DRENLOVEX-512269 format. One line per field, with one value per residue (C-alpha): x, y, z. Coordinates in steps of 0.2 Angstrom, whole numbers, padded with zeros to 4 digits. Example, Ala and Ser with C-alpha at 12.3 -4.5 7.8 and 13.67 -1.06 7.14 Angstrom:
c1 [0062/0068]
c2 [-0022/-0005]
c3 [0039/0036]
***
This chain:
c1 [0000/0014/0023/0006/0005/0023/0019/0004/0013/0027/0014/0006/0021/0031/0019/0004/-0008/-0020/-0023/-0013/-0019/-0024/-0010/0003/0002/0005/0019/0028/0026/0033/0049/0052/0052/0066/0057/0059/0044/0037/0024/0014/0003/-0004/0002/-0005/-0007/0006/0021/0035/0027/0030/0049/0050/0042/0051/0067/0064/0060/0075/0092/0105/0102/0090/0096/0083/0088/0079/0081/0077/0086/0070/0061/0075/0076/0057/0056/0072/0065/0048/0057/0068/0052/0043/0059/0065/0083/0093/0103/0088/0088/0101/0104/0120/0120/0129/0122/0132/0149/0164/0160/0142/0147/0158/0144/0132/0145/0149/0130/0128/0143/0138/0121/0111/0104/0089/0087/0100/0093/0105/0105/0108/0123/0131/0127/0138/0153/0166/0170/0152/0150/0166/0158/0141/0150/0156/0138/0123/0111/0093/0086/0087/0072/0071/0059/0052/0057/0050/0066/0074/0064/0068/0049/0047/0043/0059/0072/0088/0103/0111/0095/0100/0116/0107/0107/0125/0129/0118/0127/0144/0138/0132/0124/0105/0100/0081/0074/0058/0055/0041/0032/0016/0016/0020/0012/0013/0028/0037/0033/0041/0056/0059/0058/0069/0082/0083/0083/0068/0057/0052/0046/0029/0019/0007/-0003/-0016/-0029/-0023/-0040/-0040/-0058/-0057/-0048/-0058/-0049/-0052/-0043/-0046/-0042/-0027/-0032/-0029/-0021/-0013/-0029/-0039/-0026/-0026/-0045/-0045/-0033/-0042/-0058/-0049/-0040/-0031/-0030/-0013/-0010/0004/0005/0017/0024/0036/0049/0058/0052/0034/0036/0043/0029/0015/0022/0024/0006/-0001/0010/0003/-0014/-0012/-0008/0006/0015/0033/0043/0053/0065/0082/0089/0086/0100/0098/0096/0081/0073/0074/0068/0053/0049/0049/0038/0025/0025/0024/0009/0019/0015/-0001/0005/0021/0023/0036/0044/0041/0056/0044/0034/0041/0040/0034/0022/0010/-0007/-0018/-0014/-0031/-0027/-0014/-0014/-0004/-0001/0007/0002/0016/0025/0019/0003/0014/0020/0002/-0004/0011/0009/-0010/-0007/0000/-0018/-0029/-0017/-0028/-0043/-0051/-0054/-0042/-0045/-0034/-0035/-0023/-0022/-0020/-0014/-0007/0007/0013/0013/0023/0036/0037/0040/0054/0063/0063/0071/0089/0087/0092/0080/0074/0072/0062/0050/0047/0044/0032/0022/0021/0016/0003/-0006/-0006/-0014/-0027/-0031/-0033/-0044/-0055/-0073/-0073/-0072/-0054/-0053/-0057/-0043/-0030/-0033/-0033/-0016/-0009/-0017/-0033/-0051/-0063/-0082/-0085/-0101/-0089/-0082/-0097/-0095/-0078/-0071/-0076/-0080/-0092/-0100/-0103/-0117/-0110/-0114/-0115/-0115/-0120/-0103/-0107/-0103/-0088/-0080/-0083/-0075/-0059/-0057/-0059/-0046/-0033/-0035/-0034/-0017/-0010/-0010/0006/0001/-0004/-0021/-0015/-0012/-0029/-0037/-0027/-0033/-0052/-0050/-0043/-0027/-0013/-0001/0017/0016/-0002/0004/0020/0010/-0003/-0016/-0024/-0029/-0040/-0056/-0068/-0059/-0049/-0058/-0074/-0074/-0073/-0092/-0090/-0076/-0059/-0066/-0077/-0063/-0052/-0065/-0069/-0051/-0048/-0063/-0060/-0044/-0052/-0065/-0052/-0057/-0039/-0022/-0008/0010/0019/0035/0033/0029/0011/0005/-0013/-0017/-0035/-0040/-0051/-0066/-0060/-0060/-0077/-0084/-0078/-0087/-0103/-0105/-0118/-0125/-0113/-0113/-0097/-0094/-0089/-0074/-0077/-0067/-0056/-0056/-0041/-0029/-0016/-0012/0003/-0006/-0020/-0009/0005/-0005/-0019/-0030/-0047/-0063/-0072/-0090/-0101/-0096/-0106/-0110/-0118/-0102/-0091/-0100/-0098/-0079/-0077/-0086/-0074/-0059/-0065/-0067/-0050/-0042/-0049/-0044/-0026/-0025/-0021/-0029/-0041/-0030/-0015/-0025/-0032/-0034/-0051/-0046/-0041/-0058/-0067/-0058/-0063/-0081/-0080/-0069/-0074/-0058/-0061/-0044/-0026/-0020/-0035/-0033/-0015/-0021/-0030/-0020/-0012/-0012/0005/0009/0013/-0004/-0014/-0005/-0007/-0024/-0032/-0042/-0056/-0059/-0059/-0070/-0083/-0083/-0085/-0100/-0107/-0105/-0113/-0128/-0132/-0128/-0116/-0108/-0090/-0081/-0070/-0055/-0053/-0047/-0033/-0017/-0003/0015/0021/0026/0045/0047/0065/0063/0055/0068/0081/0073/0072/0090/0097/0086/0094/0111/0106/0108/0100/0083/0090/0104/0092/0081/0095/0102/0085/0082/0067/0062/0061/0042/0042/0054/0043/0028/0037/0043/0025/0017/0030/0026/0007/0007/0014/0033/0043/0056/0068/0071/0076/0094/0088/0073/0085/0096/0082/0069/0072/0068/0054/0046/0046/0038/0024/0020/0020/0008/-0003/-0005/-0008/-0024/-0029/-0045/-0038/-0020/-0023/-0007/-0018/-0027/-0010/-0003/-0018/-0018/0001/0004/0010/0024/0031/0031/0034/0023/0038/0042/0024/0025/0041/0034/0018/0029/0039/0022/0014/0030/0032/0014/0006/0018]
c2 [0000/0012/0008/0012/0029/0033/0029/0041/0054/0054/0055/0070/0079/0077/0076/0084/0069/0061/0045/0033/0029/0011/-0001/0012/0008/-0011/-0008/0004/-0007/-0022/-0012/-0005/-0024/-0027/-0037/-0037/-0028/-0028/-0014/-0014/0002/0013/0031/0042/0029/0036/0025/0037/0039/0020/0022/0041/0039/0023/0031/0046/0034/0022/0023/0027/0032/0024/0023/0026/0020/0031/0031/0050/0065/0075/0063/0064/0083/0084/0073/0080/0097/0091/0082/0097/0108/0096/0093/0111/0106/0104/0090/0078/0072/0072/0065/0059/0059/0065/0083/0087/0096/0090/0102/0097/0078/0082/0091/0077/0064/0075/0076/0057/0053/0064/0055/0071/0063/0051/0048/0047/0047/0038/0035/0016/0022/0031/0017/0005/0016/0008/0024/0026/0008/0011/0027/0018/0004/0017/0021/0012/0009/0007/-0001/0001/0007/0002/0014/0011/-0007/-0012/-0005/-0022/-0032/-0035/-0036/-0019/-0004/0006/-0008/-0002/-0014/-0005/-0010/-0029/-0025/-0018/-0034/-0037/-0019/-0020/-0036/-0027/-0013/-0024/-0040/-0042/-0025/-0025/-0020/-0012/-0013/-0002/0000/0007/-0004/-0022/-0037/-0053/-0058/-0042/-0044/-0062/-0055/-0041/-0053/-0066/-0053/-0044/-0061/-0056/-0072/-0071/-0053/-0048/-0042/-0028/-0026/-0013/-0012/-0004/0005/0024/0027/0046/0044/0045/0035/0039/0034/0044/0040/0051/0063/0081/0078/0095/0104/0093/0095/0114/0114/0102/0113/0129/0122/0117/0134/0137/0118/0109/0096/0085/0080/0066/0064/0051/0062/0078/0086/0083/0090/0106/0107/0104/0116/0130/0127/0129/0145/0152/0150/0159/0143/0144/0129/0123/0109/0096/0083/0076/0088/0103/0110/0102/0119/0123/0106/0110/0127/0121/0108/0121/0133/0118/0115/0133/0135/0148/0136/0126/0113/0103/0095/0081/0065/0051/0057/0069/0068/0052/0056/0074/0076/0088/0082/0093/0088/0088/0079/0069/0068/0055/0063/0046/0029/0023/0007/-0002/-0003/0000/0016/0021/0017/0026/0041/0043/0040/0058/0064/0067/0061/0071/0061/0075/0076/0067/0065/0054/0055/0045/0047/0031/0028/0013/0023/0026/0008/0005/0018/0009/-0008/0000/0005/-0013/-0020/-0017/-0025/-0042/-0056/-0060/-0041/-0039/-0053/-0046/-0029/-0035/-0044/-0029/-0018/-0030/-0027/-0008/-0011/-0023/-0010/0004/-0005/-0014/-0008/-0016/-0006/0002/-0001/-0019/-0021/-0011/-0020/-0037/-0033/-0031/-0047/-0040/-0045/-0031/-0030/-0016/-0011/-0003/0009/0020/0026/0033/0028/0031/0013/0012/0029/0024/0013/-0004/-0017/-0035/-0052/-0069/-0078/-0095/-0104/-0094/-0095/-0114/-0115/-0105/-0114/-0131/-0126/-0120/-0137/-0147/-0139/-0141/-0124/-0119/-0104/-0085/-0077/-0070/-0088/-0094/-0080/-0083/-0101/-0096/-0082/-0095/-0083/-0088/-0087/-0096/-0102/-0109/-0119/-0125/-0133/-0139/-0130/-0126/-0144/-0143/-0142/-0140/-0124/-0117/-0102/-0106/-0089/-0078/-0073/-0067/-0056/-0051/-0038/-0050/-0063/-0050/-0044/-0062/-0067/-0052/-0055/-0073/-0068/-0054/-0066/-0079/-0093/-0091/-0086/-0079/-0084/-0068/-0076/-0088/-0077/-0074/-0092/-0096/-0109/-0115/-0111/-0122/-0111/-0113/-0132/-0132/-0121/-0134/-0148/-0138/-0122/-0109/-0093/-0079/-0061/-0051/-0033/-0030/-0018/-0001/0001/0016/0021/0029/0038/0045/0060/0066/0069/0077/0089/0092/0092/0103/0107/0100/0110/0108/0106/0108/0120/0137/0139/0157/0163/0154/0164/0180/0177/0172/0189/0198/0190/0194/0212/0214/0205/0218/0232/0225/0219/0201/0184/0179/0163/0174/0182/0166/0149/0139/0127/0142/0150/0134/0132/0149/0144/0131/0139/0158/0167/0184/0191/0190/0177/0165/0168/0162/0145/0142/0131/0141/0157/0162/0178/0187/0183/0187/0204/0208/0202/0197/0212/0213/0194/0194/0210/0201/0185/0195/0204/0188/0179/0194/0196/0177/0174/0160/0151/0149/0133/0134/0125/0140/0150/0138/0145/0133/0137/0143/0127/0126/0110/0107/0103/0120/0130/0119/0123/0142/0143/0134/0144/0160/0152/0150/0131/0120/0113/0096/0097/0102/0087/0075/0080/0076/0060/0069/0068/0084/0083/0082/0097/0108/0103/0108/0125/0128/0126/0138/0151/0149/0152/0169/0167/0176/0165/0171/0157/0168/0161/0144/0147/0158/0142/0130/0140/0152/0170/0170/0155/0163/0179/0169/0159/0174/0183/0168/0167/0186/0184/0166/0164/0149/0142/0125/0117/0106/0121/0130/0115/0114/0133/0135/0118/0102/0100/0117/0115/0102/0101/0105/0121/0128/0123/0133/0148/0147/0147/0163/0172/0168/0173/0190/0195/0187/0189]
c3 [0000/0004/-0012/-0021/-0012/-0016/-0035/-0035/-0025/-0038/-0052/-0045/-0039/-0055/-0069/-0061/-0065/-0052/-0061/-0073/-0090/-0095/-0089/-0085/-0066/-0068/-0081/-0069/-0054/-0064/-0070/-0052/-0046/-0058/-0071/-0090/-0097/-0115/-0119/-0135/-0134/-0148/-0151/-0138/-0125/-0114/-0117/-0112/-0094/-0092/-0091/-0086/-0069/-0063/-0069/-0057/-0043/-0045/-0039/-0053/-0071/-0084/-0101/-0115/-0132/-0145/-0164/-0167/-0161/-0162/-0151/-0138/-0138/-0136/-0121/-0112/-0114/-0106/-0092/-0088/-0087/-0075/-0064/-0064/-0067/-0083/-0075/-0073/-0091/-0105/-0122/-0130/-0149/-0164/-0162/-0147/-0146/-0136/-0122/-0122/-0120/-0105/-0096/-0099/-0092/-0077/-0073/-0075/-0064/-0050/-0050/-0055/-0071/-0069/-0088/-0101/-0119/-0131/-0150/-0155/-0165/-0150/-0138/-0148/-0147/-0135/-0126/-0122/-0116/-0105/-0098/-0094/-0085/-0072/-0067/-0059/-0072/-0065/-0081/-0100/-0110/-0129/-0137/-0154/-0152/-0169/-0176/-0170/-0182/-0200/-0202/-0193/-0204/-0198/-0197/-0190/-0190/-0174/-0164/-0166/-0156/-0141/-0131/-0133/-0127/-0112/-0107/-0108/-0097/-0083/-0077/-0074/-0080/-0082/-0099/-0104/-0123/-0130/-0147/-0154/-0170/-0169/-0178/-0169/-0180/-0175/-0156/-0157/-0165/-0153/-0138/-0146/-0150/-0133/-0125/-0114/-0116/-0098/-0100/-0093/-0109/-0108/-0124/-0126/-0140/-0156/-0158/-0159/-0158/-0161/-0178/-0194/-0208/-0227/-0243/-0259/-0276/-0281/-0295/-0291/-0274/-0271/-0275/-0263/-0249/-0251/-0251/-0235/-0226/-0230/-0223/-0207/-0206/-0189/-0185/-0184/-0197/-0204/-0223/-0227/-0245/-0251/-0259/-0254/-0271/-0267/-0249/-0256/-0270/-0257/-0244/-0258/-0264/-0246/-0243/-0259/-0253/-0237/-0226/-0213/-0219/-0219/-0227/-0217/-0224/-0222/-0236/-0225/-0213/-0196/-0188/-0200/-0196/-0177/-0180/-0190/-0177/-0163/-0174/-0176/-0157/-0153/-0166/-0176/-0191/-0193/-0206/-0208/-0225/-0222/-0227/-0214/-0204/-0196/-0180/-0171/-0153/-0155/-0141/-0149/-0143/-0154/-0172/-0180/-0196/-0205/-0224/-0234/-0251/-0255/-0247/-0235/-0239/-0224/-0213/-0198/-0206/-0210/-0192/-0184/-0195/-0193/-0175/-0173/-0175/-0160/-0146/-0134/-0138/-0148/-0167/-0178/-0197/-0207/-0226/-0238/-0257/-0266/-0284/-0293/-0299/-0282/-0278/-0294/-0288/-0271/-0280/-0291/-0275/-0269/-0285/-0280/-0262/-0258/-0263/-0245/-0241/-0257/-0253/-0236/-0243/-0257/-0244/-0233/-0247/-0253/-0236/-0240/-0257/-0250/-0237/-0249/-0262/-0250/-0245/-0228/-0212/-0211/-0193/-0194/-0207/-0198/-0181/-0190/-0196/-0178/-0173/-0165/-0170/-0171/-0174/-0187/-0178/-0165/-0179/-0177/-0195/-0191/-0208/-0226/-0229/-0214/-0219/-0237/-0245/-0249/-0262/-0254/-0262/-0256/-0256/-0249/-0266/-0270/-0253/-0253/-0270/-0265/-0248/-0257/-0270/-0257/-0248/-0264/-0269/-0252/-0244/-0253/-0263/-0261/-0265/-0282/-0288/-0282/-0291/-0307/-0307/-0304/-0317/-0330/-0332/-0344/-0330/-0330/-0312/-0315/-0330/-0321/-0307/-0320/-0311/-0328/-0329/-0313/-0323/-0308/-0304/-0318/-0326/-0317/-0308/-0324/-0323/-0305/-0310/-0302/-0291/-0282/-0280/-0273/-0261/-0255/-0252/-0242/-0231/-0229/-0221/-0210/-0205/-0200/-0213/-0219/-0211/-0221/-0218/-0222/-0217/-0232/-0246/-0241/-0242/-0237/-0224/-0219/-0201/-0190/-0196/-0214/-0213/-0204/-0218/-0232/-0222/-0218/-0229/-0224/-0231/-0229/-0236/-0241/-0246/-0264/-0266/-0274/-0290/-0288/-0306/-0315/-0303/-0315/-0304/-0313/-0329/-0320/-0311/-0324/-0340/-0345/-0331/-0333/-0331/-0315/-0322/-0337/-0350/-0349/-0367/-0365/-0357/-0370/-0384/-0375/-0372/-0391/-0396/-0384/-0392/-0409/-0405/-0396/-0411/-0423/-0412/-0411/-0429/-0423/-0427/-0412/-0408/-0403/-0389/-0381/-0389/-0388/-0375/-0363/-0366/-0363/-0346/-0341/-0344/-0330/-0318/-0319/-0315/-0310/-0307/-0315/-0301/-0305/-0324/-0323/-0317/-0334/-0346/-0360/-0349/-0342/-0332/-0349/-0357/-0341/-0340/-0359/-0363/-0347/-0339/-0351/-0350/-0331/-0330/-0342/-0331/-0315/-0322/-0329/-0312/-0303/-0315/-0315/-0297/-0301/-0286/-0292/-0289/-0273/-0281/-0294/-0279/-0276/-0283/-0289/-0290/-0307/-0317/-0313/-0323/-0325/-0343/-0347/-0338/-0347/-0364/-0361/-0355/-0370/-0382/-0374/-0377/-0396/-0396/-0410/-0406/-0412/-0399/-0385/-0389/-0390/-0373/-0365/-0375/-0385/-0403/-0413/-0413/-0394/-0392/-0404/-0394/-0378/-0385/-0392/-0375/-0367/-0380/-0379/-0361/-0364/-0363/-0377/-0385/-0399/-0411/-0426/-0425/-0428/-0440/-0451/-0453/-0458/-0467/-0482/-0479/-0493/-0485/-0468/-0475/-0483/-0468/-0457/-0468/-0468/-0449/-0448/-0458/-0453/-0442/-0433/-0430/-0438/-0446/-0456/-0464/-0467/-0476/-0488/-0491/-0493/-0502/-0493/-0507/-0502/-0483/-0470/-0454/-0443/-0453/-0451/-0433/-0431/-0439/-0429/-0413/-0420/-0424/-0408/-0398/-0407/-0410/-0394/-0381]
***
């Protein structure tokens, strides 16, 4: 009883809390008793308290092994604030100067330091091992313990040396290992590697009931992100991207639209990264756009949304990153954008890895694909991955799949067929192989095993379709008719329930996956911007009349002012100022400035007169297209290089380089190509074509070929002259 009182007194005196959360009390009592302890607790469950409080109550110094400098700094700052002394907690890592290291070691030796945070790389250095042997170590806490396992999403080879180092520091030092994301396979691996097979295991539910999970098909992700953030103005959020380039792009788009956002990735100076992190914690910045390196251990309880511009490469990564949202139990929205193209990129990253690692990576990535494409409760799928069964009724419509209407199908016959086939071929294949047999696919592996000769099965599922079979196989796993051996290339095994169903089938309903549709985001975001709705025919006619009038006044062909596709796009987006006009394809800053005002004035009046509700996404500004190729072309034309040479250096055909140059000019950039045109086209020919375009109603090359004679001119010559004409007259 006295010990319990002391525990609560320390909790109250040091941290200011009256009660423990979940199993914290039992965990702390266990570590204080000198027992090895293994804690599996979701993000926001209060893991750090499990080692901080016993460290403060124990004799000696607790060593906390942590993978990230950001995480250490954050926790050390908090402990110093609670304890009122800088000596109470320190970290030892590569960011310290020699003088800093000496000060840390003095404080530890004098017994002032209760917690010493160490990076795994620093821990393995012999000088640090020798130093730690001089001190009384109360216990060792291994934070983010999933880094030990090759099956974990953040595998760190240094973590596998931790056990050996602890043994070198001293005998019988208790260990507490903690993780927020560990599948049963990873849990087993951690215990085996740390040699803590007799550890008391504390496993909390992985369910975060306050988080809303949503997966969207990736079409115009940046626009949707800007829209989402603007609708949640003033709330803290994190946006994760796979590449540094995309981080910069998204952060710039947000800043352009008046959002306080900063990028965060490993390519930035460490001081800038630390400063960015502090600004986020101090609420000087609302949104951080980051690669996955951001946010581990950042104790910001009020992050209201986490957006994945790209799907992560593992379900652990997804769970941990979404887990940054709503740690205070309040609102937390998790939106992920999914595209087959992103998955292809992730698979390419794995190509150079050793075979075993590649196989593991492929299995882990397949779980992400299944999760994104499935129509089943997101929570049920997520928790099943971590070995926890969950009834979807408990989701309370806190995911997009539970909120959306579903298509069900009676799957008794199909499930019986799939399970019987798995049993027949000896439980030695994965779900893709089973579906290939049922769909009658011309697949090499199916033929090698002569499974195309199984006439009762091969091709008998064609009428049901692949979407149905994918849905059924996924749900057969979720409902425990099957288990998947990730260790063995994802091979499927029948469970007790699966075998029982084969013997006594019964009526069962499954949910059909939604088809995501095409998600070619790159084309959608980099190519011509598509209209946001039906074309406004009345406005289009008014804009064409205005264009004709201006063309007459200026003595120019109408197409020089704005081309038809640009006018059509104005009729779906209704731009009412120069900034918005620049978002229209074929309208650069130059064109907007030179010709834009009469058009935006007309559109503004039309919108007011007809009480039109303009689409919100038109207000979203995007960064000027800084395509490296376009910059490269402009620079090399300024240097008077041949177009053929520019094309060859970028692996482009002559037709492709002309198309690129034409796009640049049509958007309003002036390019002087006379040095090249004078070399390849006679002066008389140039004059004739130039005069033709001066009087032409439309800028069609086909019409020009007919009028000027296909025997006298090539298509490329006319295209070059049209570029010269548009650049000189229009820009």
